[in-house]
C-alpha positions in Angstrom: -14.9 -56.8 2.0 -18.4 -56.1 -0.9 -19.6 -58.9 -3.0 -21.4 -59.2 -5.7 -21.4 -62.9 -6.7 -23.3 -66.0 -5.0 -19.7 -67.7 -4.9 -17.1 -67.2 -3.2 -14.5 -69.3 -4.5 -12.2 -72.3 -3.7 -9.9 -69.6 -2.1 -12.1 -67.7 0.2 -10.5 -66.6 3.1 -6.9 -66.1 1.8 -5.8 -63.1 2.8 -3.7 -61.1 0.1 -1.3 -58.4 0.0 -0.1 -57.3 -4.0 2.9 -55.8 -3.9 2.9 -55.3 -7.3 3.3 -53.6 -10.6 2.5 -53.3 -14.1 1.8 -56.6 -15.4 3.8 -59.8 -13.5 2.7 -59.6 -10.1 -0.5 -58.3 -10.9 -1.8 -61.2 -13.3 -0.4 -63.5 -10.2 -2.5 -61.1 -7.2 -5.7 -61.4 -10.4 -5.5 -65.4 -10.3 -5.8 -65.5 -6.7 -8.9 -62.6 -6.7 -10.6 -64.9 -9.2 -10.4 -67.6 -7.2 -11.9 -66.2 -4.8 -8.7 -64.4 -2.3 -9.2 -61.5 -0.5 -6.3 -59.8 -2.0 -5.3 -55.7 -1.5 -3.1 -53.7 -3.8 -0.9 -51.5 -2.4 0.4 -48.8 -4.6 3.1 -45.9 -4.2 3.0 -42.5 -3.9 2.6 -40.3 -5.4 1.1 -42.0 -9.0 0.6 -45.5 -7.9 0.8 -48.5 -10.5 2.2 -47.0 -13.5 -0.5 -49.2 -15.7 -2.5 -46.1 -14.5 -1.0 -44.3 -17.0 -0.3 -46.2 -19.9 -2.8 -44.8 -22.1 -4.6 -45.4 -24.9 -6.6 -46.4 -24.7 -8.6 -45.9 -21.6 -12.6 -45.4 -20.7 -14.1 -42.0 -18.7 -10.2 -41.3 -18.8 -9.2 -44.7 -16.7 -6.6 -46.9 -18.0 -7.8 -49.8 -19.9 -4.4 -51.7 -19.2 -5.1 -51.1 -15.6 -8.4 -52.2 -15.2 -8.4 -55.3 -16.8 -5.3 -56.6 -14.8 -6.6 -55.2 -11.4 -10.5 -56.6 -10.8 -11.5 -58.1 -7.5 -8.9 -56.4 -5.4 -9.3 -53.7 -3.1 -6.9 -50.9 -3.5 -5.1 -48.4 -0.8 -1.9 -46.1 -1.7 1.0 -45.7 0.6 4.3 -43.3 1.0 6.3 -46.7 1.5 9.0 -44.6 2.2 7.6 -42.7 5.3 7.7 -44.7 8.7 4.2 -44.4 8.7 3.5 -46.3 5.6 5.7 -49.2 6.6 4.0 -49.4 9.5 0.8 -49.9 7.8 2.1 -51.7 5.4 3.5 -53.8 8.8 0.2 -54.0 10.4 -1.6 -55.4 7.4 0.4 -58.5 6.0 0.8 -59.1 9.9 -3.0 -61.0 9.3 -2.3 -61.9 6.0 -1.5 -65.2 4.6 -0.1 -64.3 1.0 2.4 -61.6 0.0 3.6 -60.5 -3.4 5.4 -58.5 -4.4 7.7 -57.4 -8.0 10.3 -54.5 -6.8 14.0 -54.9 -8.0 15.7 -57.7 -6.1 17.2 -56.0 -2.2 14.4 -53.0 -2.7 11.6 -54.7 -0.5 15.0 -55.0 2.0 16.0 -51.6 1.6 12.4 -50.6 3.6 12.2 -52.7 6.5 9.7 -55.3 3.8 11.6 -57.8 2.6 10.7 -61.8 3.9 13.3 -62.0 7.1 11.1 -58.9 8.2 8.2 -59.8 7.4 8.5 -63.8 8.0 10.0 -62.4 12.0 6.2 -60.4 12.3 4.4 -63.1 10.5 5.7 -67.1 10.6 2.9 -68.3 8.4 3.7 -66.0 5.8 3.9 -67.4 2.6 5.8 -64.4 0.6 6.1 -64.7 -3.1 9.3 -62.1 -5.0 9.4 -62.2 -9.1 12.0 -60.5 -10.8 13.8 -60.4 -14.0 16.1 -63.5 -13.8 15.6 -64.9 -10.5 17.7 -64.4 -6.7 20.8 -66.2 -7.7 23.4 -66.8 -10.6 24.9 -63.8 -12.4 22.2 -62.1 -13.3 20.2 -61.8 -10.0 20.6 -57.9 -9.7 19.6 -57.3 -13.5 16.6 -55.4 -14.5 13.8 -57.6 -16.3 11.7 -56.7 -19.1 9.3 -58.8 -20.7 11.1 -58.5 -24.4 14.6 -59.3 -22.7 13.5 -62.4 -21.2 12.0 -63.8 -24.0 15.4 -63.1 -26.6 17.2 -64.5 -23.2 15.4 -67.6 -23.4 15.2 -68.0 -27.0 12.2 -67.7 -27.9 12.8 -65.3 -30.3 14.7 -67.1 -31.5 12.3 -69.7 -32.0 9.6 -67.2 -33.3 9.2 -65.8 -37.0 9.4 -67.3 -40.7 12.5 -68.9 -41.4 16.3 -68.6 -41.2 17.9 -65.2 -41.8 14.8 -62.9 -40.8 15.0 -60.2 -37.3 14.3 -62.2 -35.1 10.2 -62.0 -33.8 9.1 -61.2 -30.2 6.0 -63.6 -29.2 3.0 -61.0 -30.3 1.9 -61.0 -26.3 3.7 -60.1 -23.4 4.2 -64.4 -22.4 7.1 -64.1 -19.7 4.6 -61.8 -17.9 1.8 -63.2 -18.4 3.0 -66.9 -17.2 5.0 -65.6 -14.5 1.9 -63.8 -13.1 -0.2 -67.8 -12.9 4.0 -69.4 -11.8 3.6 -66.9 -8.9 -0.1 -68.0 -8.1 0.6 -71.8 -8.2 3.6 -71.8 -6.0 1.8 -69.1 -3.8 -1.0 -72.3 -3.7 1.2 -74.9 -3.4 3.2 -73.4 -0.4 -0.4 -73.0 1.8 -1.1 -75.4 1.3 2.0 -76.8 2.4 1.6 -74.3 5.6 -1.7 -75.9 6.1 0.1 -79.2 6.5 3.3 -77.5 8.9 2.2 -74.1 10.0 5.1 -72.7 8.4 5.6 -70.3 5.7 7.9 -69.8 3.0 9.9 -67.9 0.4 8.7 -68.6 -3.4 11.3 -67.3 -6.2 10.3 -66.8 -9.9 11.4 -64.5 -12.7 10.4 -63.8 -16.3 13.4 -65.5 -17.9 12.4 -68.7 -16.0 8.6 -68.3 -17.4 9.7 -67.6 -20.8 12.3 -70.5 -20.5 9.2 -73.4 -19.7 7.6 -72.4 -23.0 11.1 -74.2 -24.6 9.9 -77.7 -23.9 9.9 -78.8 -27.3 12.7 -77.2 -29.0 14.6 -77.6 -25.7 14.4 -81.7 -25.8 15.8 -81.5 -29.6 18.3 -79.0 -28.2 19.5 -81.1 -25.2 19.2 -84.5 -27.4 21.3 -83.1 -30.9 23.1 -80.2 -29.7 21.7 -78.4 -32.2 19.6 -75.7 -31.7 16.4 -75.4 -33.9 15.1 -71.8 -35.3 12.2 -70.5 -36.4 9.7 -72.6 -38.8 7.0 -69.8 -39.5 3.6 -71.4 -38.2 4.8 -75.2 -38.7 5.8 -77.9 -35.9 9.6 -79.0 -35.6 8.8 -82.8 -35.5 5.2 -82.8 -37.2 3.5 -82.7 -40.6 1.1 -80.5 -42.0 0.8 -79.0 -38.6 1.1 -75.2 -39.8 -1.1 -72.4 -41.3 -2.2 -72.6 -44.6 -3.5 -69.6 -47.1 -7.2 -70.2 -48.1 -9.0 -68.0 -50.4 -10.1 -65.5 -47.8 -7.2 -65.8 -45.0 -5.7 -68.3 -43.0 -6.2 -72.4 -42.1 -4.3 -74.2 -39.3 -3.8 -77.2 -39.5 -3.0 -80.3 -37.5 -2.4 -83.6 -39.0 0.4 -85.6 -37.4 -1.7 -89.1 -37.3 -2.2 -91.1 -40.2 -5.7 -91.3 -39.6 -5.7 -87.4 -39.7 -2.9 -87.3 -42.6 -5.5 -90.0 -44.4 -8.1 -87.3 -43.4 -6.4 -84.5 -44.8 -5.9 -86.4 -48.2 -9.0 -87.0 -48.6 -10.8 -83.1 -48.0 -8.4 -82.3 -50.2 -9.4 -84.6 -52.8 -5.8 -85.8 -53.6 -5.6 -89.5 -53.0 -2.1 -89.1 -54.7 -0.9 -87.9 -51.2 -1.1 -91.5 -49.6 0.6 -92.8 -52.6 3.7 -90.8 -52.9 6.6 -92.0 -51.5 8.5 -88.5 -50.5 5.1 -88.5 -47.6 4.4 -92.0 -47.0 5.5 -91.5 -43.8 5.8 -88.6 -41.1 9.6 -88.1 -41.6 9.4 -88.3 -45.3 6.5 -85.3 -44.9 9.6 -83.3 -43.2 12.2 -84.0 -45.4 9.5 -82.4 -48.2 7.7 -80.0 -46.5 8.1 -77.1 -48.8 6.7 -79.3 -51.6 3.7 -80.6 -49.3 3.1 -77.0 -47.9 2.5 -76.1 -51.9 0.0 -79.0 -53.0 -2.1 -78.0 -49.9 -1.7 -74.4 -50.2 -3.0 -74.3 -54.0 -6.3 -76.7 -53.1 -6.9 -74.5 -50.0 -6.7 -71.3 -52.0 -9.7 -72.5 -53.9 -12.2 -72.3 -51.4 -12.9 -70.1 -48.0 -11.9 -70.5 -45.0 -14.6 -71.7 -43.2 -15.3 -74.0 -45.7 -12.5 -75.9 -45.4 -13.0 -75.2 -41.1 -16.5 -77.3 -41.6 -15.0 -80.5 -44.6 -11.8 -80.8 -41.8 -14.5 -81.0 -38.9 -15.8 -83.3 -40.7 -13.3 -85.5 -41.6 -12.1 -85.8 -37.9 -8.9 -83.6 -39.0 -8.2 -80.8 -36.3 -8.2 -77.7 -38.5 -9.1 -73.9 -36.9 -9.2 -70.2 -38.3 -6.0 -68.0 -37.4 -9.0 -64.8 -36.0 -7.8 -61.6 -34.8 -8.1 -60.9 -31.5 -11.7 -58.8 -31.6 -13.0 -62.1 -33.5 -11.5 -64.4 -30.6 -13.2 -62.2 -28.1 -16.5 -62.8 -29.9 -15.8 -65.7 -30.6 -19.3 -68.3 -29.6 -16.8 -70.6 -27.9 -15.4 -67.8 -25.8 -18.2 -66.3 -24.8 -20.0 -69.3 -23.6 -16.5 -70.5 -22.0 -17.2 -66.9 -19.6 -13.8 -65.5 -21.1 -15.4 -62.7 -21.7 -16.6 -61.2 -18.6 -19.1 -57.6 -17.7 -17.5 -55.8 -14.6 -18.4 -52.9 -12.6 -16.4 -49.9 -12.7 -17.5 -46.7 -10.1 -16.1 -44.9 -13.3 -15.5 -46.2 -16.6 -18.9 -48.5 -15.7 -19.9 -51.8 -17.3 -16.9 -52.8 -18.8 -16.1 -55.7 -20.5 -12.9 -58.3 -19.4 -11.0 -61.5 -19.7 -13.0 -64.0 -17.8 -10.8 -66.6 -15.4 -9.3 -69.5 -17.8 -10.4 -72.2 -14.8 -14.1 -73.4 -14.2 -14.7 -74.6 -10.7 -18.2 -76.3 -10.1 -18.5 -74.3 -6.5 -18.2 -71.2 -8.3 -14.4 -69.4 -9.2 -15.4 -66.3 -6.9 -16.1 -62.9 -7.3 -16.4 -61.8 -10.5 -17.3 -58.6 -10.9 -15.8 -56.1 -9.4 -14.4 -53.5 -11.1 -10.3 -52.5 -10.9 -10.0 -49.8 -7.2 -9.3 -46.4 -7.9 -5.9 -44.9 -6.7 -6.6 -45.3 -2.6 -10.3 -46.5 -3.0 -10.1 -48.6 -0.2 -7.7 -47.0 2.1 -9.9 -45.7 4.7 -11.8 -48.8 4.2 -8.2 -51.1 5.1 -6.9 -48.7 7.8 -10.7 -48.9 9.8 -10.5 -52.6 9.6 -6.6 -52.2 11.3 -7.9 -50.7 14.1 -7.1 -47.2 13.0 -8.9 -44.5 13.9 -10.8 -42.3 12.3 -8.9 -39.3 13.7 -5.7 -41.1 12.8 -6.7 -42.1 9.1 -7.2 -38.2 8.6 -3.9 -37.7 10.1 -1.9 -39.9 7.9 -4.2 -38.6 5.0 -2.9 -34.7 5.9 0.9 -35.7 6.0 1.0 -37.3 2.7 1.5 -40.4 4.2 -1.6 -42.1 2.6 -3.8 -41.3 -0.2 -7.8 -41.8 0.1 -9.4 -41.4 -2.9 -12.4 -39.0 -2.1 -16.0 -41.2 -3.3 
């Protein structure tokens, strides 16, 4: 395993096999890889991970979607229907600590690569499965996508401008991404337990649960009152002012939910009457008269540009910030100084930008500069590490059991 960083990362030595495609599983593998784990991504024959064909955009013909999710991984391509391919996977997993996969329920079992079979081969194996709805319950056999999970978890009923408007999906695949983060979290918890007991275990999480877990606030309201809150745009269901307001040249988020910050809002806007207005004397009153409050604040904010107000509220100690587009967010100096945009070397695309690891370790995060693997880039290398001879590797390549990229 080539390395391009002086830091090995806190998970150095952890061996992970990723039998995953598209997004949720690869996000989990990415989290572990960025923290130093040795992740080997197994892609199917033919075609590999479907995100290889998710274009545009592409860089020198390589899918940007695939590259951003699969850096720091070595890649092999295997026919999982061929017995020789399955044997290769078994040998690989026999030496692994962790498996992450997100095939439909029953798929791995039909191939003889389910948890029971692999656990018998490797008793300490930590096996994490991500599905649409989990492995139990009436929806266990359903296929799941992020869009479906957002609807069924109520996220779409809580997102949008207000009552009577069409349901709105969160603008990013929050279920997919969160499922991958939950998978990585579960893997690490199970691995710590294995260090104590020597026993591996089966981990099961889903897009549905990954979406539902974002509803803590509205769930608290619904469980306490019996009523389901609805969409409020950018506003908060229990605090005001806490939302986006129009300015002269854009939008500004203000979060003033304490007495001190409410006083700060009135001072910055030069509206002392806000503090004496009976409608706004406490948070309950501000929520009851939210429309009137929003109009008063918006009328003032629209007289100056966003940056003026950002600086003014910062001086007053009031949390506030502009609503940026994705390009502006990526170029923000805070984003850059936190290494949330990094340079990655790819053998075809060249040096490209990618999102960095959102966790920082004083001892170093791990290898964060190797680009996503080409299709079958490391097949020969990994097979040789497992004891396959050059002749055996060539025979399996010629038979179409594995694919090896011509470097």
